[in-house]
C-alpha positions as CSV (number, residue, x, y, z in Angstrom):
1,Q,3.3,8.0,-17.1
2,V,4.2,6.7,-13.7
3,R,6.1,3.9,-12.1
4,L,5.5,2.3,-9.0
5,A,8.0,-0.3,-7.4
6,E,6.8,-2.1,-4.0
7,S,9.2,-3.4,-1.7
8,G,9.2,-4.0,2.1
9,G,7.1,-7.4,2.0
10,G,8.3,-11.0,3.4
11,L,7.6,-13.7,6.1
12,V,6.4,-12.5,9.2
13,Q,5.1,-14.5,12.5
14,F,1.7,-13.7,13.8
15,G,1.8,-10.6,15.5
16,G,4.7,-9.2,13.6
17,S,5.0,-6.0,11.9
18,L,6.6,-5.1,8.6
19,R,6.7,-1.9,6.5
20,L,5.9,-1.6,3.0
21,S,7.5,1.1,0.7
22,C,6.4,2.4,-2.9
23,A,8.9,4.3,-4.6
24,A,6.7,6.2,-7.5
25,S,8.5,8.1,-10.4
26,G,8.0,9.6,-13.6
27,S,5.0,12.3,-14.3
28,I,3.6,12.9,-11.0
29,L,1.3,15.3,-10.9
30,S,0.8,17.6,-7.9
31,I,-2.9,16.5,-7.4
32,Y,-2.9,12.6,-6.6
33,T,-4.2,10.0,-4.8
34,T,-1.8,7.3,-3.8
35,G,-3.2,4.1,-2.0
36,W,-2.4,0.1,-0.9
37,Y,-4.6,-2.8,-2.2
38,R,-3.8,-6.3,-1.5
39,Q,-4.9,-9.5,-3.1
40,A,-5.2,-13.2,-1.6
41,P,-4.8,-16.1,-3.5
42,G,-9.1,-16.7,-4.9
43,K,-10.1,-13.1,-3.4
44,Q,-10.4,-9.7,-4.9
45,R,-8.5,-6.6,-5.1
46,E,-9.1,-4.9,-1.5
47,L,-8.2,-1.6,-1.1
48,L,-6.9,-1.2,2.6
49,A,-5.6,2.5,2.6
50,L,-5.6,5.9,0.8
51,C,-3.9,9.3,1.3
52,H,-4.3,12.1,-1.0
53,S,-1.2,14.9,-2.0
54,G,-3.4,17.2,0.1
55,G,-2.9,15.0,3.5
56,W,-5.7,13.1,4.3
57,T,-5.7,9.6,4.8
58,N,-8.4,7.0,5.3
59,V,-8.1,3.0,6.2
60,A,-10.0,0.8,5.8
61,D,-12.1,-0.9,8.8
62,S,-10.8,-3.9,8.1
63,V,-7.8,-2.7,9.2
64,K,-7.9,0.6,11.1
65,G,-5.9,0.5,14.1
66,R,-3.5,-1.7,12.6
67,F,-2.2,-0.5,9.3
68,T,-1.2,3.2,9.1
69,I,-0.4,5.2,5.8
70,S,2.1,7.9,5.8
71,K,4.2,9.2,2.9
72,D,7.2,11.5,1.7
73,N,6.6,14.0,-1.1
74,A,10.3,14.8,-1.3
75,K,11.2,11.3,-2.0
76,N,8.1,10.4,-3.4
77,M,7.5,7.5,-1.5
78,V,4.3,5.4,0.1
79,Y,4.6,3.4,2.8
80,L,2.3,1.0,4.7
81,Q,3.1,0.4,8.6
82,M,1.3,-3.2,9.4
83,N,1.3,-4.3,13.2
84,S,0.0,-6.7,14.5
85,L,-0.2,-9.2,11.7
86,K,-2.6,-12.5,11.1
87,P,-2.3,-15.1,8.8
88,E,-5.2,-13.8,7.2
89,D,-3.0,-10.7,6.2
90,T,-1.2,-13.1,3.9
91,A,-1.4,-11.9,0.6
92,V,0.0,-9.6,-2.2
93,Y,0.3,-6.1,-1.7
94,Y,0.1,-3.4,-4.6
95,C,0.6,0.0,-4.6
96,N,-1.7,2.7,-6.5
97,Y,-1.5,6.2,-8.0
98,H,-4.5,7.4,-8.9
99,D,-4.6,11.0,-10.7
100,P,-7.3,13.5,-11.6
101,A,-7.6,12.1,-15.3
102,G,-8.7,9.2,-13.7
103,N,-5.9,7.5,-14.9
104,D,-4.5,4.3,-12.3
105,Y,-0.9,3.1,-12.2
106,W,0.2,-0.4,-10.1
107,G,3.1,-1.8,-8.7
108,Q,4.3,-5.1,-9.3
109,G,3.1,-6.5,-6.0
110,T,4.9,-7.5,-2.8
111,Q,4.1,-10.5,-0.9
112,V,3.4,-11.0,2.2
113,T,3.2,-13.7,4.7
114,V,2.3,-14.0,8.2
115,S,2.7,-17.9,9.4
116,S,0.7,-18.6,12.2
């Protein structure tokens, strides 16, 4: 079992920045993929960025150049740096942990609101 806890959301003005954090605890394997997703009201959950335990990362084209994913293995932390935020970035942001057995774990989400 893996537990995830997001933090760092809040209200930010257009063009501002936020860094989201995700603290992982529990049975964390040596091979896994973590990611950040978001879900806006009335929309499907959207993949934003992935980070593999081996080091590779991938960012969705929709936020590439503005969002960056990183991790701190020693602290079991995953981060999402978000720059040049727009009102359309307003959503609940979720951290995900995916293990080789195909299990998915989710955090409770953190709200990000970007004012125009």
